[in-house]
N, C-alpha and C positions, 0 to 999 in steps of 0.2 A: 504494500500500500504506500502510495507516495505521501510525503509530508511527515512521515514518522522518523524519529531518530533511529540510527542504526541499531540501537539496543532494543528497539521495539517498545520503549517506555511511553506511557501516556502522560501528558502534563495537564494539570488542572489550573484554570485561571479563575480567580475569585473576583467578581465584579460586585462591589457592595451596593452601588446606586447607579441607576441609569435614568437620566432626566431627558425626556424627549419633548421637544416643542415642535408642533406642526403649524403650518400656515395655510390659510385659504389661498387660492390661486392669486398670484401677483402678476400684474402686467407692467412691463417696462419697455420704453422705446429704445432704439439703438443708442448705445453709450450712456444711458441713464444708469445710476448706481443705487443699489439698495444696500444699506449698511445694517447688519444684524449684530446686536450686542448680546453677549452671553454673560453669565455670572461666573464662568469658569476662569481659573487662573492658570490652568495647565493646557497648553496648546496641543500636546501629544494625546490628551485624553478627550479632546473635543473635535467632533467631525460634523460635516454637513452633507446631506444628500439632496441634490436638486433633480426634480422630475419635470422635464419640459412637457407642457400640455400642447403648446403651439409655438412654432417658430416661423415668423413671416420675414423672409429674406428682404433686405433693403439694397443688396448689391448682387452681382452675379457670382458670388462666392458663397461658401458654406457659412451658415450662422452658428454661433455657439454661445454659451453662457460662461463667462470667465468667473472663476471663484478665487478669491484671495483671502488668506487667513493671516491675521496680524495681531499684535498685542497693543492695546491702548489703555493707559492707566492701570496696568496690571491685569487686565481682563482680555479674553479672546474675542476678537471681532472678525466677522466675515463681510467681505464686499462682493456682491454679485452684480455683474454687468453684462448685458447682451452685446455681442460683437457682430456686426454686419446683419443684424436682424432686430425685429421687434419680438418680444418673447412673453408668453404667458406660462407660468410654471408654479409648482408647489415646491416647498422645501421643508426638510426636517433637520433639526439640530439635535445631536446626541452628545450628552455630557456624561462621561464615566468618572465616578469618584471612588 
């Protein structure tokens, strides 16, 4: 089986708390930015999933939603920005403690 150590041992990972924040669909025009603030102080334990509902191309190139993670005032912040498209999407923020 792939992904197992050569000794065949299994590893357990304890996750004490998972905070999930869902959003209703968001609509942004090309190059508009949505900034999402979290309560997390640990960037490696905070992730975002973006689910596009609709991408409307504004150029003859592929559209995408750019995601940037950064730290501001000690908290994790995400910036979402449609590139070459207008976008309607949902997102979920996961914070593991």
